GUBA-237179 format. One record per residue (C-alpha): residue number from 1; x, y, z; residue in three letters. Coordinates in nm, 3 decimals. Each point is the difference from the previous one (the first is absolute). Layout:
<kekols>
[kekol NUM,[X,Y,Z],'ala']
...
</kekols>
This chain:
<kekols>
[kekol 1,[0.600,-1.479,0.005],'asp']
[kekol 2,[0.048,0.354,0.123],'arg']
[kekol 3,[0.348,0.055,0.143],'gly']
[kekol 4,[0.089,-0.368,-0.035],'ser']
[kekol 5,[0.247,-0.203,-0.201],'ala']
[kekol 6,[-0.150,-0.331,0.115],'gln']
[kekol 7,[-0.147,-0.217,-0.274],'leu']
[kekol 8,[-0.369,-0.060,0.065],'asn']
[kekol 9,[-0.199,-0.296,-0.136],'asp']
[kekol 10,[-0.092,0.177,-0.325],'arg']
[kekol 11,[0.361,0.107,-0.051],'ser']
[kekol 12,[0.132,-0.349,0.072],'leu']
[kekol 13,[-0.230,-0.142,-0.264],'ser']
[kekol 14,[0.130,0.248,-0.258],'arg']
[kekol 15,[0.364,-0.057,0.095],'val']
[kekol 16,[-0.055,-0.377,-0.025],'asp']
[kekol 17,[-0.125,0.058,-0.357],'glu']
[kekol 18,[0.312,0.206,-0.067],'leu']
[kekol 19,[0.218,-0.276,0.141],'tyr']
[kekol 20,[-0.157,-0.254,-0.235],'glu']
[kekol 21,[0.045,0.235,-0.296],'ala']
[kekol 22,[0.367,0.058,0.082],'leu']
[kekol 23,[0.063,-0.376,-0.003],'arg']
[kekol 24,[-0.125,-0.047,-0.356],'arg']
[kekol 25,[0.245,-0.093,-0.278],'pro']
[kekol 26,[0.130,0.307,-0.178],'gly']
[kekol 27,[-0.049,0.216,0.308],'val']
[kekol 28,[0.260,-0.149,0.231],'thr']
[kekol 29,[0.345,0.155,-0.009],'gly']
[kekol 30,[-0.118,0.357,-0.042],'his']
[kekol 31,[0.043,0.284,0.250],'lys']
[kekol 32,[-0.292,0.203,0.130],'tyr']
[kekol 33,[-0.056,0.331,0.175],'arg']
[kekol 34,[-0.257,-0.014,0.279],'val']
[kekol 35,[-0.132,0.345,0.093],'val']
[kekol 36,[-0.222,0.097,0.292],'gly']
[kekol 37,[-0.242,0.293,0.007],'his']
[kekol 38,[-0.209,0.179,0.263],'thr']
[kekol 39,[-0.284,0.246,0.026],'val']
[kekol 40,[0.071,0.371,0.054],'ala']
[kekol 41,[-0.038,-0.004,0.378],'val']
[kekol 42,[0.296,0.071,0.227],'gly']
[kekol 43,[0.346,0.129,-0.070],'ser']
[kekol 44,[0.200,-0.072,-0.313],'ala']
[kekol 45,[0.265,-0.178,0.206],'ala']
[kekol 46,[-0.256,-0.220,0.174],'met']
[kekol 47,[-0.166,-0.090,-0.331],'asn']
[kekol 48,[0.333,-0.078,-0.165],'lys']
[kekol 49,[0.090,-0.236,0.285],'glu']
[kekol 50,[-0.342,-0.166,0.001],'leu']
[kekol 51,[0.005,-0.051,-0.375],'ser']
[kekol 52,[0.345,-0.162,0.026],'met']
[kekol 53,[-0.128,-0.233,0.274],'arg']
[kekol 54,[-0.297,-0.095,-0.220],'arg']
[kekol 55,[0.227,-0.094,-0.290],'ala']
[kekol 56,[0.233,-0.191,0.234],'lys']
[kekol 57,[-0.294,-0.193,0.147],'ala']
[kekol 58,[-0.088,-0.127,-0.347],'val']
[kekol 59,[0.360,-0.100,-0.079],'val']
[kekol 60,[0.043,-0.165,0.340],'asp']
[kekol 61,[-0.315,-0.204,-0.057],'tyr']
[kekol 62,[0.112,-0.105,-0.350],'leu']
[kekol 63,[0.340,-0.097,0.142],'ala']
[kekol 64,[-0.168,-0.204,0.275],'ser']
[kekol 65,[-0.165,-0.202,-0.276],'lys']
[kekol 66,[0.334,-0.069,-0.170],'gly']
[kekol 67,[0.071,0.287,-0.241],'leu']
[kekol 68,[0.341,0.164,0.026],'ser']
[kekol 69,[-0.007,0.346,0.159],'pro']
[kekol 70,[0.291,0.087,-0.232],'ala']
[kekol 71,[-0.238,0.011,-0.295],'gln']
[kekol 72,[-0.186,0.296,0.151],'phe']
[kekol 73,[0.078,0.367,0.052],'glu']
[kekol 74,[-0.211,0.177,0.260],'ile']
[kekol 75,[-0.108,0.363,-0.013],'asp']
[kekol 76,[-0.265,0.218,0.155],'gly']
[kekol 77,[-0.160,0.306,-0.153],'tyr']
[kekol 78,[-0.210,0.101,0.298],'gly']
[kekol 79,[-0.295,0.209,-0.118],'asp']
[kekol 80,[0.182,0.153,-0.300],'thr']
[kekol 81,[-0.166,-0.214,-0.268],'gln']
[kekol 82,[-0.373,-0.031,0.063],'pro']
[kekol 83,[-0.206,-0.204,-0.242],'leu']
[kekol 84,[-0.138,0.195,-0.294],'lys']
[kekol 85,[-0.354,0.119,0.048],'gly']
[kekol 86,[-0.004,-0.016,0.380],'val']
[kekol 87,[0.102,0.244,0.270],'thr']
[kekol 88,[0.315,-0.056,0.200],'gly']
[kekol 89,[-0.218,-0.088,0.299],'phe']
[kekol 90,[-0.181,-0.288,-0.174],'asp']
[kekol 91,[0.069,-0.336,0.173],'pro']
[kekol 92,[0.073,-0.152,-0.342],'ala']
[kekol 93,[0.338,0.172,0.023],'asn']
[kekol 94,[0.101,-0.241,0.278],'arg']
[kekol 95,[0.161,-0.245,-0.235],'arg']
[kekol 96,[0.311,-0.181,-0.116],'val']
[kekol 97,[0.092,-0.027,-0.366],'glu']
[kekol 98,[0.253,-0.223,-0.175],'ile']
[kekol 99,[0.176,0.049,-0.332],'glu']
[kekol 100,[0.258,-0.202,-0.188],'arg']
[kekol 101,[0.329,0.186,-0.032],'ile']
[kekol 102,[0.197,-0.249,-0.213],'asn']
</kekols>
């Protein structure tokens, strides 16, 4: 949601799917980078902070379900990496992405 790092119902459903995927054999034991993003509204500093809070909200939720927070790095890119093919103002840029780093 705009200006929010709170996980809404749709987000919770997706993060629950992620949780289940991260518990599968062959996936456990790896480290992941969780990165938040924002739309291009507001200051760079505000967007950086919001994107970090979005990534942290995902990791906090995964940890509340039993995953170790130590297996995650958190970062926030603010509005610096919009999705390809959309403007920086498109709501689709309000997102969190995860990638395996080892």
